[in-house]
C-alpha positions in Angstrom: -41.5 43.9 -7.6 -39.9 44.9 -4.3 -37.8 42.8 -2.1 -40.5 42.4 0.6 -43.1 41.4 -1.9 -40.8 38.7 -3.3 -40.2 37.4 0.2 -43.9 37.3 0.9 -44.5 35.4 -2.3 -41.9 32.8 -1.5 -43.2 32.6 2.1 -46.7 32.0 0.8 -45.4 29.3 -1.6 -43.6 27.6 1.3 -46.7 27.7 3.4 -48.8 26.2 0.6 -46.1 23.5 0.1 -46.1 22.7 3.8 -49.9 22.4 3.8 -49.8 20.2 0.8 -47.1 18.0 2.4 -49.2 17.9 5.6 -52.3 16.8 3.7 -50.3 14.2 1.8 -48.9 12.8 5.0 -52.4 12.7 6.6 -53.8 11.0 3.5 -50.9 8.4 3.7 -51.6 7.9 7.4 -55.3 7.4 6.7 -54.6 4.9 3.9 -52.2 3.0 6.1 -54.7 2.9 9.0 -57.4 1.5 6.7 -55.0 -1.2 5.4 -54.0 -2.1 8.9 -57.7 -2.4 9.9 -58.4 -4.6 6.9 -55.4 -6.8 7.7 -56.5 -7.2 11.4 -60.0 -8.1 10.2 -58.6 -10.8 7.9 -56.5 -12.2 10.7 -59.5 -12.2 13.1 -61.5 -14.1 10.6 -58.7 -16.7 10.0 -58.1 -17.2 13.7 -61.8 -17.6 14.6 -61.9 -21.4 14.9 -65.7 -21.8 15.2 -66.2 -19.7 12.1 -63.6 -21.6 10.1 -65.0 -25.0 11.2 -68.4 -23.8 10.0 -67.0 -22.7 6.6 -65.2 -26.1 6.3 -68.3 -28.0 7.2 -70.3 -26.0 4.6 -67.7 -26.7 1.9 -67.7 -30.4 2.8 -71.5 -30.6 2.6 -71.4 -28.8 -0.8 -68.7 -31.1 -2.1 -70.6 -34.2 -1.0 -73.8 -32.9 -2.7 -71.9 -32.4 -5.9 -70.2 -35.8 -6.0 -70.5 -38.2 -3.1 -68.2 -40.9 -4.6 -64.9 -39.6 -3.2 -66.5 -39.3 0.2 -67.9 -42.8 0.1 -64.5 -44.2 -1.1 -62.7 -42.3 1.7 -65.1 -43.7 4.3 -64.4 -47.2 2.9 -60.7 -46.7 3.1 -60.9 -45.4 6.7 -63.1 -48.4 7.7 -60.5 -50.8 6.2 -57.7 -49.0 8.0 -59.6 -49.1 11.3 -60.4 -52.8 10.8 -56.6 -53.5 10.1 -55.7 -51.7 13.3 -58.2 -53.7 15.3 -57.0 -57.0 13.8 -53.4 -56.1 14.6 -54.3 -55.2 18.1 -56.2 -58.5 18.7 -53.4 -60.6 17.2 -50.7 -58.9 19.4 -52.5 -60.0 22.6 
């Protein structure tokens, strides 16, 4: 093999390595871009207050349908607390 052939072979290998590195870098950029887009979508969903309220309401309805007793007990406790506040306010006058 001559000197110029050896140089061409090493030059071709370097070009192929550069292309491989370039495609690896592009693939990494594409993956990072996709991850960023997914993260932004998740943040948008979490910060969308009307959507989150709808989800919370749906969960509450579902929970009440499965077992209404904790909801009824909670409502009773809230009513007693409110009555206590009203009584305290009336007595302090």
